[in-house]
C-alpha positions as CSV (number, residue, x, y, z in Angstrom):
1,M,0.1,-0.1,-0.1
2,I,1.4,3.5,-0.9
3,H,0.2,6.6,1.2
4,I,0.2,9.8,-0.1
5,V,-0.8,12.8,1.5
6,G,-1.5,16.2,0.4
7,H,-4.1,18.3,-1.8
8,T,-6.8,17.5,-3.4
9,A,-8.3,20.4,-5.6
10,I,-10.5,21.6,-8.4
11,D,-8.0,22.9,-11.3
12,N,-9.1,25.7,-13.4
13,I,-6.6,25.5,-16.3
14,S,-6.2,28.6,-18.8
15,R,-4.4,29.3,-21.8
16,V,-2.8,32.4,-22.1
17,P,-0.4,33.9,-25.0
18,H,2.0,35.3,-22.5
19,L,2.2,35.5,-18.5
20,P,1.8,39.3,-17.8
21,K,4.1,41.8,-15.4
22,A,2.7,43.0,-12.1
23,N,-0.1,45.4,-12.8
24,C,-0.5,44.5,-16.0
25,S,-3.0,41.8,-18.2
26,T,-3.6,39.5,-20.8
27,H,-6.1,37.5,-22.5
28,I,-7.3,34.1,-21.7
29,T,-7.7,32.1,-25.0
30,D,-9.2,29.0,-23.1
31,R,-9.9,27.9,-20.1
32,Q,-11.3,24.4,-18.3
33,I,-12.0,22.7,-15.2
34,Y,-10.6,19.3,-14.0
35,F,-9.9,17.1,-11.2
36,G,-6.5,18.0,-9.6
37,G,-4.1,18.9,-6.2
38,G,-1.1,16.9,-6.5
39,A,-1.6,14.4,-3.6
40,A,-4.9,13.4,-5.8
41,N,-3.1,13.6,-8.7
42,I,-0.5,10.9,-8.0
43,A,-2.9,8.6,-6.0
44,A,-5.0,8.4,-9.5
45,G,-1.8,8.0,-11.2
46,I,-0.8,4.9,-9.0
47,A,-4.4,3.8,-9.3
48,M,-4.5,3.2,-12.9
49,L,-1.1,1.6,-12.6
50,G,-2.8,-1.2,-10.7
51,E,-1.4,-0.8,-7.4
52,E,-3.2,-0.2,-3.9
53,V,-3.4,3.6,-2.9
54,T,-4.5,5.6,0.2
55,L,-5.4,9.3,-0.3
56,H,-4.8,11.3,3.0
57,S,-6.2,14.5,2.0
58,C,-8.7,17.7,3.0
59,I,-12.2,18.2,1.5
60,G,-14.6,20.6,1.9
61,G,-18.4,20.5,2.1
62,D,-18.9,20.2,-1.6
63,F,-16.8,17.0,-2.2
64,S,-19.3,14.5,-0.9
65,G,-21.4,12.9,-3.8
66,S,-19.4,15.1,-6.4
67,G,-18.5,14.0,-10.0
68,Y,-14.6,13.8,-8.5
69,D,-15.6,12.0,-5.4
70,Q,-17.4,9.3,-7.8
71,W,-13.9,9.0,-10.0
72,M,-12.3,7.9,-7.2
73,T,-14.8,5.5,-6.1
74,R,-14.4,3.8,-10.0
75,L,-10.8,4.4,-9.7
76,G,-10.4,2.1,-6.3
77,I,-8.8,5.0,-4.5
78,Q,-8.7,4.6,-0.6
79,R,-9.5,7.4,0.9
80,E,-8.6,9.0,4.7
81,F,-10.1,12.8,4.4
82,F,-10.4,15.4,6.9
83,V,-13.5,17.5,6.3
84,V,-14.3,21.0,6.6
85,S,-17.9,21.0,5.8
86,D,-17.9,25.2,5.6
87,A,-14.9,25.3,3.4
88,H,-14.4,24.6,-0.5
89,T,-12.2,21.7,-1.8
90,P,-9.2,23.4,-2.8
91,T,-8.8,25.4,-6.0
92,A,-6.2,26.1,-8.0
93,F,-6.3,28.5,-11.0
94,M,-3.4,27.7,-13.5
95,F,-2.3,29.7,-16.4
96,T,-0.1,28.7,-19.0
97,D,1.4,30.3,-21.8
98,D,2.4,30.0,-25.1
99,N,6.4,29.2,-24.1
100,G,5.2,26.5,-21.7
101,D,5.5,28.6,-19.1
102,Q,3.3,28.8,-15.5
103,M,1.7,30.7,-13.4
104,T,-0.3,28.9,-10.2
105,F,-2.7,30.8,-7.8
106,F,-4.3,28.2,-4.8
107,E,-7.0,28.5,-3.0
108,W,-6.3,26.1,0.3
109,G,-9.9,26.1,1.4
110,A,-10.5,22.9,3.1
111,S,-6.8,22.3,3.4
112,R,-6.6,24.6,6.1
113,A,-7.4,21.2,8.6
114,F,-4.0,20.1,7.9
115,A,-2.7,22.5,10.7
116,S,-4.9,21.1,13.3
117,A,-4.9,17.5,12.3
118,E,-3.3,14.5,13.8
119,A,-0.4,13.3,11.7
120,P,-0.5,9.7,10.7
121,G,2.6,7.5,11.1
122,L,2.6,5.0,7.8
123,P,5.0,2.2,6.4
124,F,5.5,3.9,3.1
125,V,4.1,7.4,2.6
126,H,5.1,10.0,-0.5
127,M,4.3,13.8,1.0
128,A,3.4,16.0,-1.5
129,T,2.2,19.8,-1.3
130,A,0.4,20.2,2.2
131,D,0.8,22.4,5.0
132,P,4.7,22.0,6.5
133,A,4.1,21.3,10.1
134,F,1.8,18.6,8.8
135,N,4.2,16.9,6.6
136,C,7.1,17.4,8.9
137,S,5.0,15.2,11.9
138,V,4.3,12.6,9.0
139,A,8.0,12.5,8.0
140,E,8.9,12.1,11.6
141,K,6.4,9.2,12.6
142,S,6.7,7.2,9.5
143,E,9.0,4.1,8.2
144,F,9.5,5.1,4.6
145,V,9.4,8.4,3.1
146,S,9.3,9.6,0.0
147,F,8.9,13.7,-0.4
148,D,8.0,16.4,-2.9
149,P,7.7,20.1,-1.6
150,G,6.0,21.4,-5.1
151,Q,5.1,24.5,-5.5
152,D,4.4,24.8,-1.6
153,V,8.4,25.1,-1.2
154,F,8.2,28.7,-0.3
155,W,5.8,27.6,2.7
156,Y,8.8,25.8,4.6
157,N,11.2,27.6,6.8
158,K,15.1,26.5,7.1
159,E,14.0,24.0,10.4
160,Q,11.1,22.4,8.6
161,L,13.0,21.5,5.6
162,H,16.1,20.2,7.6
163,S,13.5,17.9,9.6
164,I,11.6,16.6,6.3
165,I,14.8,16.0,4.7
166,D,16.3,14.6,7.1
167,N,13.8,11.9,7.6
168,A,13.6,11.5,3.7
169,D,14.5,8.5,1.8
170,I,13.4,9.5,-1.7
171,L,13.3,13.5,-2.9
172,F,11.6,14.4,-5.6
173,A,12.1,18.4,-7.2
174,N,12.0,20.6,-10.3
175,Q,14.8,22.5,-10.9
176,H,13.2,25.8,-9.5
177,E,12.1,23.6,-6.5
178,V,16.1,22.4,-6.4
179,R,17.2,26.0,-6.3
180,Q,14.5,26.9,-3.4
181,M,15.6,24.7,-1.2
182,C,19.0,25.2,-1.2
183,E,18.6,28.5,-1.2
184,T,16.3,28.1,2.2
185,L,18.4,25.9,3.9
186,G,21.7,28.0,2.7
187,I,23.5,24.8,1.2
188,S,25.1,23.6,-2.7
189,R,22.9,21.0,-4.8
190,Q,25.5,18.8,-4.3
191,Q,25.3,18.9,-0.1
192,L,21.3,18.9,-0.9
193,I,21.8,15.5,-2.9
194,A,24.0,14.1,-0.4
195,Q,21.6,14.3,2.4
196,V,19.0,11.9,1.0
197,D,19.4,8.1,-0.2
198,T,17.8,9.0,-3.2
199,A,17.0,12.2,-5.3
200,V,15.2,12.7,-8.5
201,F,15.1,15.8,-10.0
202,T,13.1,16.9,-13.0
203,M,13.9,19.5,-15.6
204,S,11.2,19.7,-17.6
205,G,12.3,19.2,-21.6
206,D,15.5,17.9,-20.7
207,G,14.1,15.1,-18.8
208,S,15.5,14.0,-15.1
209,T,18.3,13.3,-13.3
210,L,18.5,10.4,-10.8
211,Y,21.2,10.3,-8.1
212,T,21.4,7.2,-5.7
213,R,24.6,5.8,-3.9
214,G,26.8,8.4,-5.6
215,T,25.9,7.8,-8.9
216,E,24.1,10.1,-11.2
217,H,22.2,8.7,-14.0
218,V,20.4,11.3,-16.7
219,I,16.9,9.9,-18.0
220,P,15.7,11.6,-21.1
221,V,12.0,12.9,-21.8
222,V,9.7,10.4,-24.0
223,P,9.3,12.5,-27.5
224,V,5.4,13.1,-27.5
225,T,3.1,16.4,-28.8
226,L,2.8,18.4,-25.6
227,A,-1.1,19.6,-25.2
228,D,-0.5,20.5,-21.7
229,P,2.7,20.3,-19.0
230,T,0.4,20.4,-15.9
231,G,0.6,17.3,-14.0
232,A,3.8,15.6,-15.6
233,G,5.6,15.9,-12.5
234,D,2.6,14.3,-10.4
235,S,2.2,11.4,-12.7
236,Y,5.9,11.0,-12.8
237,R,6.0,9.9,-9.4
238,A,3.4,8.1,-9.7
239,G,4.9,6.0,-12.2
240,F,8.3,6.1,-10.2
241,L,6.5,4.6,-7.0
242,S,4.3,2.3,-8.0
243,A,7.6,0.6,-9.9
244,Y,9.4,1.3,-6.7
245,V,6.6,-0.7,-4.7
246,R,7.1,-3.7,-7.4
247,G,10.6,-3.9,-6.7
248,Y,11.9,-2.3,-9.6
249,A,15.5,-0.5,-9.5
250,P,15.3,3.4,-9.2
251,L,16.8,3.8,-12.5
252,T,14.1,2.1,-14.2
253,C,11.8,3.5,-11.8
254,C,12.7,6.6,-13.0
255,K,12.2,5.7,-16.6
256,I,9.1,4.6,-16.0
257,G,7.9,7.7,-14.3
258,T,9.6,9.3,-17.6
259,V,6.9,7.4,-19.8
260,T,4.1,7.6,-17.0
261,A,4.3,11.5,-17.4
262,S,4.3,11.2,-21.3
263,F,0.4,10.3,-21.5
264,V,-0.1,12.9,-19.2
265,V,1.1,15.7,-21.3
266,E,-1.1,14.7,-24.3
267,H,-3.8,15.7,-22.9
268,V,-4.8,18.9,-21.0
269,G,-5.9,17.9,-17.5
270,C,-3.7,15.9,-14.9
271,Q,-5.9,12.9,-14.7
272,T,-7.2,12.9,-18.4
273,H,-5.2,10.6,-19.9
274,L,-3.6,8.3,-17.1
275,P,-2.1,5.1,-18.4
276,D,-2.3,1.6,-17.0
277,W,0.4,-0.8,-16.6
278,K,-0.1,-2.1,-20.1
279,M,0.1,1.0,-21.8
280,M,2.9,2.0,-20.3
281,E,5.1,-0.7,-20.7
282,A,4.2,-0.8,-24.6
283,R,5.3,2.4,-24.5
284,Y,8.5,1.8,-22.1
285,R,9.5,-1.0,-24.9
286,Q,9.3,1.7,-27.8
287,N,11.8,4.3,-25.8
288,F,13.7,2.0,-23.5
289,G,13.3,-1.2,-24.3
290,L,12.3,-4.5,-22.8
291,L,11.2,-4.1,-19.2
292,E,12.7,-6.8,-17.1
293,E,10.1,-8.9,-15.5
294,Q,8.8,-7.6,-11.9
295,P,11.3,-8.4,-9.5
296,G,8.4,-8.8,-6.7
297,K,7.2,-6.5,-4.5
298,G,9.5,-3.9,-2.8
299,A,9.7,-1.2,-0.1
């Protein structure tokens, strides 16, 4: 069982010709509403790949019986929710320009419940964007910890980042998040890498890099027609973690994460084009060769 901690959200995704400077404006060329939230995206991806997953998240009074609620039920996602009946389910407003750059505004809504909730201790947990203090408590209590600060990286202070990284077995981040963590901690990129057993840094169109046991591996992207980059990182983590609990080596897990993400970016919306394991394996074979037989359940 993989446990995922963090936001469930409604995504409002808009296309704009360019991201405006402060006190300026731009026009929206397209706007769509999708199911999202970093943790929920990862949980959905894991469920589609055939692994058991429990989502620990916060929802508002508008969630029960909604289309999103029904979608999670169909996927078989187990849920441990903190319900705030007088609040909205968290909502993200994302704007992507013609260069693929993105800006996000996030309404926490019901996620304020994280601040007062009792943090669980879990056997295998991935912590996505959520309340920093809550995530730190989960990391301290849990056995195997994977951490992804996401766009909430700016909410972590130095002590919180130190605490959570000290307890993390796997660290995921994109290049912007790596830079911010290093700035907050006052350390170099190499010093950050040295603090965890396994680090996976994604670099958009330049692929990703795995650092483990003193080695560095660069994993190229799978070439596809990009429709929207939103959710690429979440689906990468879903693929990686699903492969990891099946016992695959970290480098293979990165390749599986890369392939999983390639499906998601072909469509707009974080959960609109999630692959199952057979779909992922077929594309893996086309790009990385034969996927070795499942080595048996891992951590």
